[in-house]
N, CA, C and O atoms as a DFTB+ gen file, in Angstrom:
344 C
 N C O
     1  1      -1.272      17.387      28.433
     2  2      -0.832      18.197      26.993
     3  2      -0.577      16.767      26.611
     4  3      -1.218      16.131      25.775
     5  1       0.393      16.360      27.292
     6  2       1.032      14.925      26.222
     7  2       0.011      14.337      26.178
     8  3       0.105      13.699      25.130
     9  1      -1.244      14.037      26.766
    10  2      -2.202      12.768      26.394
    11  2      -2.839      13.105      24.904
    12  3      -2.860      12.498      23.833
    13  1      -3.584      14.971      25.589
    14  2      -4.278      15.098      24.247
    15  2      -3.555      15.165      22.621
    16  3      -4.056      15.117      21.498
    17  1      -2.217      15.292      23.089
    18  2      -1.487      15.274      21.419
    19  2      -1.352      13.918      21.172
    20  3      -1.719      13.635      20.032
    21  1      -0.803      12.599      22.084
    22  2      -1.392      11.354      21.934
    23  2      -2.680      10.693      21.117
    24  3      -2.800       9.680      20.427
    25  1      -3.545      11.707      21.508
    26  2      -5.372      11.197      21.292
    27  2      -5.370      12.052      19.430
    28  3      -5.789      11.503      18.411
    29  1      -4.856      13.257      19.512
    30  2      -5.038      13.379      18.122
    31  2      -4.399      12.945      17.188
    32  3      -4.896      12.883      16.063
    33  1      -2.704      12.408      17.551
    34  2      -1.995      11.925      16.585
    35  2      -2.549      11.054      16.343
    36  3      -2.415      10.748      15.159
    37  1      -3.484      10.100      17.173
    38  2      -3.711       8.741      17.005
    39  2      -5.480       8.902      15.830
    40  3      -5.884       8.071      15.017
    41  1      -6.095      10.178      16.188
    42  2      -6.861      10.381      15.502
    43  2      -6.807      10.768      13.871
    44  3      -7.683      10.719      13.007
    45  1      -5.198      11.231      13.817
    46  2      -4.682      11.669      12.515
    47  2      -4.441      10.200      11.679
    48  3      -4.994       9.830      10.643
    49  1      -3.701       9.696      12.273
    50  2      -3.176       8.261      12.179
    51  2      -4.610       7.634      11.296
    52  3      -4.651       7.130      10.174
    53  1      -5.703       7.885      12.265
    54  2      -6.550       6.789      11.860
    55  2      -7.195       7.534      10.542
    56  3      -7.538       6.961       9.508
    57  1      -7.265       8.694      10.769
    58  2      -7.714       9.475       9.277
    59  2      -7.226       9.056       8.126
    60  3      -7.782       8.761       7.068
    61  1      -5.842       9.065       8.539
    62  2      -5.055       8.550       7.082
    63  2      -5.342       6.754       6.869
    64  3      -5.651       6.394       5.734
    65  1      -5.278       6.160       7.484
    66  2      -5.433       5.097       7.421
    67  2      -6.467       4.254       6.704
    68  3      -6.295       3.249       6.015
    69  1      -7.786       5.011       7.083
    70  2      -9.314       5.291       6.663
    71  2      -9.453       5.517       5.120
    72  3     -10.227       4.931       4.364
    73  1      -8.476       6.561       4.791
    74  2      -8.473       7.754       3.255
    75  2      -7.467       6.137       2.371
    76  3      -7.891       5.502       1.405
    77  1      -6.326       5.921       3.011
    78  2      -5.586       4.541       2.339
    79  2      -6.505       3.056       1.729
    80  3      -6.609       2.465       0.654
    81  1      -7.058       2.910       3.138
    82  2      -8.100       1.973       2.782
    83  2      -9.205       1.904       1.710
    84  3      -9.608       0.927       1.080
    85  1      -9.737       3.685       1.647
    86  2     -10.619       3.785       0.506
    87  2      -9.872       3.742      -0.949
    88  3     -10.372       3.815      -2.071
    89  1      -8.368       3.585      -0.512
    90  2      -8.243       3.178      -2.115
    91  2      -7.455       1.768      -1.865
    92  3      -6.491       1.889      -2.621
    93  1      -7.402       1.227      -1.592
    94  2      -7.024      -0.274      -1.320
    95  2      -8.195      -1.104      -2.089
    96  3      -8.272      -1.683      -3.173
    97  1      -9.141      -0.853      -0.900
    98  2     -10.403      -1.321      -1.823
    99  2     -11.293      -1.636      -3.147
   100  3     -12.064      -2.452      -3.652
   101  1     -10.704      -0.539      -3.321
   102  2     -10.831      -0.168      -5.037
   103  2      -9.660      -0.772      -6.292
   104  3      -9.982      -0.996      -7.459
   105  1      -8.619      -0.910      -5.862
   106  2      -7.721      -1.672      -6.467
   107  2      -8.125      -3.410      -6.781
   108  3      -8.258      -4.375      -6.029
   109  1      -8.219      -3.257      -8.057
   110  2      -7.725      -4.716      -8.984
   111  2      -6.726      -5.616      -8.251
   112  3      -5.657      -5.023      -8.109
   113  1      -6.721      -7.238      -7.580
   114  2      -5.913      -7.331      -6.789
   115  2      -4.512      -7.410      -7.400
   116  3      -3.627      -7.547      -6.555
   117  1      -4.057      -7.350      -8.825
   118  2      -3.185      -7.450      -8.889
   119  2      -2.343      -5.977      -9.615
   120  3      -1.331      -5.833     -10.301
   121  1      -3.407      -5.021      -9.021
   122  2      -2.432      -3.611      -8.800
   123  2      -2.023      -3.274      -7.016
   124  3      -1.517      -2.220      -6.633
   125  1      -2.454      -4.657      -5.957
   126  2      -1.769      -3.982      -5.084
   127  2      -0.492      -4.475      -4.638
   128  3      -0.159      -4.172      -3.492
   129  1       0.234      -5.136      -5.292
   130  2       1.594      -5.051      -5.133
   131  2       2.336      -3.500      -5.669
   132  3       3.107      -2.818      -4.994
   133  1       1.962      -3.273      -6.736
   134  2       2.470      -2.187      -7.254
   135  2       1.834      -1.096      -6.124
   136  3       2.701      -0.736      -5.328
   137  1       0.629      -0.553      -5.910
   138  2       0.270       0.079      -4.902
   139  2       1.423       0.345      -3.729
   140  3       1.924       1.440      -3.471
   141  1       1.740      -1.013      -3.036
   142  2       2.141      -0.958      -1.545
   143  2       3.952      -0.035      -2.254
   144  3       4.549       0.846      -1.636
   145  1       4.226      -0.407      -3.116
   146  2       5.517      -0.216      -3.737
   147  2       6.071       1.190      -3.578
   148  3       7.143       1.584      -3.118
   149  1       4.416       2.206      -4.399
   150  2       4.723       3.257      -4.770
   151  2       3.637       4.512      -4.070
   152  3       3.629       5.735      -4.210
   153  1       2.658       3.464      -3.179
   154  2       1.364       4.712      -2.600
   155  2       2.116       6.071      -2.216
   156  3       1.423       7.086      -2.272
   157  1       3.440       6.207      -1.838
   158  2       3.807       7.739      -1.293
   159  2       3.717       8.377      -2.557
   160  3       3.343       9.508      -2.248
   161  1       3.841       8.344      -3.912
   162  2       3.779       9.252      -4.855
   163  2       2.692       9.905      -4.946
   164  3       2.738      11.088      -5.284
   165  1       1.548       9.313      -4.680
   166  2       0.229       9.728      -5.201
   167  2      -0.617      10.300      -3.606
   168  3      -0.933       9.670      -2.597
   169  1      -0.781      11.885      -4.016
   170  2      -1.507      12.637      -2.761
   171  2      -2.825      13.015      -3.254
   172  3      -3.376      12.549      -4.251
   173  1      -3.232      13.814      -2.544
   174  2      -4.853      14.074      -2.411
   175  2      -5.623      13.204      -1.921
   176  3      -5.279      12.162      -1.364
   177  1      -7.031      13.712      -2.163
   178  2      -8.067      12.647      -2.242
   179  2      -7.937      11.118      -2.407
   180  3      -7.038      10.654      -3.108
   181  1      -9.062      10.123      -1.601
   182  2      -8.368       8.677      -1.891
   183  2      -9.065       8.378      -3.564
   184  3      -8.721       7.385      -4.205
   185  1      -9.966       9.291      -4.051
   186  2     -10.306       9.249      -5.374
   187  2      -9.460       9.615      -6.649
   188  3      -9.469       9.162      -7.794
   189  1      -8.616      10.748      -5.942
   190  2      -7.789      10.763      -6.861
   191  2      -6.450      10.732      -6.754
   192  3      -5.813      11.559      -7.407
   193  1      -5.844       9.908      -6.029
   194  2      -5.119       8.907      -5.828
   195  2      -5.066       7.734      -6.272
   196  3      -4.011       7.125      -6.452
   197  1      -6.414       7.205      -6.541
   198  2      -7.164       6.134      -7.179
   199  2      -6.675       6.129      -8.682
   200  3      -6.125       5.245      -9.339
   201  1      -7.140       7.676      -9.068
   202  2      -7.038       7.500     -10.436
   203  2      -5.788       7.782     -11.017
   204  3      -5.402       7.218     -12.040
   205  1      -4.941       8.888     -10.224
   206  2      -3.654       8.602     -10.465
   207  2      -2.414       7.385     -10.762
   208  3      -1.459       7.196     -11.515
   209  1      -3.382       6.495      -9.238
   210  2      -2.316       5.147     -10.048
   211  2      -2.463       4.478     -10.776
   212  3      -1.487       4.129     -11.442
   213  1      -3.545       4.023     -11.004
   214  2      -4.226       3.275     -12.153
   215  2      -3.985       4.156     -13.331
   216  3      -4.402       3.567     -14.328
   217  1      -3.334       5.682     -13.729
   218  2      -3.358       6.050     -14.323
   219  2      -1.592       5.590     -15.088
   220  3      -1.195       5.421     -16.240
   221  1      -0.836       5.520     -13.498
   222  2       0.348       5.481     -13.941
   223  2       0.996       3.757     -13.794
   224  3       2.121       3.418     -14.161
   225  1      -0.192       2.716     -13.077
   226  2       0.001       1.279     -13.495
   227  2      -0.574       1.061     -14.521
   228  3      -0.578      -0.155     -14.713
   229  1      -1.256       1.795     -15.589
   230  2      -1.171       1.489     -16.931
   231  2      -0.134       1.938     -18.135
   232  3      -0.028       1.484     -19.274
   233  1       0.549       2.934     -17.510
   234  2       1.617       3.440     -18.186
   235  2       3.246       2.857     -17.693
   236  3       4.269       3.161     -18.307
   237  1       3.212       1.973     -16.469
   238  2       4.035       1.368     -16.085
   239  2       3.925      -0.083     -15.963
   240  3       4.381      -0.710     -15.007
   241  1       3.177      -0.714     -17.170
   242  2       3.037      -2.166     -16.540
   243  2       4.279      -3.111     -16.629
   244  3       4.097      -4.328     -16.653
   245  1       5.217      -2.715     -16.667
   246  2       6.351      -3.821     -16.896
   247  2       6.435      -4.308     -15.222
   248  3       6.553      -5.455     -14.791
   249  1       6.304      -2.704     -14.268
   250  2       7.207      -2.241     -12.715
   251  2       6.047      -3.031     -12.097
   252  3       6.386      -3.704     -11.124
   253  1       4.508      -3.112     -12.509
   254  2       3.617      -3.834     -12.283
   255  2       3.697      -5.332     -12.279
   256  3       2.823      -5.853     -11.587
   257  1       4.598      -6.230     -12.928
   258  2       4.742      -7.348     -12.506
   259  2       6.096      -7.826     -11.942
   260  3       6.181      -9.003     -11.594
   261  1       7.258      -6.933     -11.814
   262  2       8.063      -6.618     -10.894
   263  2       7.801      -6.369      -9.675
   264  3       8.695      -6.410      -8.829
   265  1       6.314      -6.016      -9.314
   266  2       6.000      -6.073      -8.065
   267  2       5.325      -6.556      -7.859
   268  3       4.768      -6.059      -6.880
   269  1       4.799      -7.518      -8.228
   270  2       4.177      -9.058      -8.149
   271  2       5.477      -9.676      -7.881
   272  3       6.074      -9.410      -6.838
   273  1       5.857     -10.315      -8.572
   274  2       7.339     -11.082      -8.330
   275  2       8.222     -10.371      -7.233
   276  3       8.911     -11.149      -6.573
   277  1       8.309      -9.258      -6.972
   278  2       9.330      -8.827      -5.610
   279  2       8.148      -9.785      -4.208
   280  3       8.517     -10.627      -3.390
   281  1       6.632      -9.172      -4.437
   282  2       5.929      -9.750      -3.346
   283  2       5.902     -11.213      -2.883
   284  3       5.643     -11.741      -1.802
   285  1       6.250     -11.664      -4.047
   286  2       5.949     -13.181      -3.831
   287  2       7.368     -13.629      -3.901
   288  3       7.393     -14.676      -3.255
   289  1       8.112     -13.469      -4.183
   290  2       9.292     -13.792      -3.221
   291  2      10.370     -13.525      -1.814
   292  3      11.393     -14.073      -1.403
   293  1       9.416     -12.243      -1.311
   294  2       9.197     -11.825      -0.077
   295  2       8.531     -12.996       0.717
   296  3       9.158     -13.761       1.450
   297  1       6.996     -13.050       0.453
   298  2       6.453     -14.230       0.657
   299  2       6.990     -15.558       1.044
   300  3       6.730     -16.179       2.075
   301  1       7.747     -15.896       0.106
   302  2       8.280     -17.166       0.258
   303  2       9.676     -17.227       0.790
   304  3      10.140     -18.252       1.290
   305  1      10.417     -15.961       0.655
   306  2      11.630     -15.915       2.477
   307  2      11.058     -15.637       2.983
   308  3      11.556     -14.562       3.316
   309  1       9.810     -15.738       3.670
   310  2       9.415     -15.858       5.071
   311  2       9.103     -16.750       5.427
   312  3       9.360     -17.130       6.569
   313  1       8.350     -17.499       4.474
   314  2       7.786     -18.752       4.402
   315  2       8.785     -19.455       4.907
   316  3       8.580     -20.179       5.882
   317  1      10.010     -19.357       4.334
   318  2      10.981     -20.300       4.558
   319  2      11.843     -20.226       5.408
   320  3      12.116     -21.282       5.978
   321  1      12.491     -19.144       5.761
   322  2      12.572     -18.588       7.531
   323  2      12.008     -18.913       8.335
   324  3      12.677     -19.238       9.316
   325  1      10.543     -19.033       8.454
   326  2       9.691     -19.219       9.422
   327  2       9.993     -21.137       9.594
   328  3      10.309     -21.527      10.718
   329  1       9.901     -21.918       8.746
   330  2       9.771     -23.175       8.533
   331  2      11.165     -23.514       9.061
   332  3      11.153     -24.368       9.947
   333  1      12.624     -22.932       8.640
   334  2      14.139     -23.294       8.982
   335  2      13.814     -22.641      10.869
   336  3      14.257     -23.408      11.724
   337  1      13.273     -21.650      11.278
   338  2      13.144     -21.599      12.651
   339  2      12.269     -22.354      13.371
   340  3      12.214     -22.278      14.599
   341  1      11.561     -23.097      12.702
   342  2      11.034     -24.444      13.535
   343  2      11.308     -25.440      14.278
   344  3      10.414     -26.206      14.638
């Protein structure tokens, strides 16, 4: 029985991942950082989530810039850590 739950859990995870990708492939690259930060707040079908997120991004443009800066800072920190570790 445990094995069937594992297969079912994986199938559910895979379906959620595909729904998530259906949104991200339709986003402009500059929206990805804000999407990563806020994606849990948008529910429904991939199309509904995309529409609600785009409305949110339009209404919160300052937040979009902050998300881009935070993502850039995180990448820089990771690069510096890997360089220092070498």
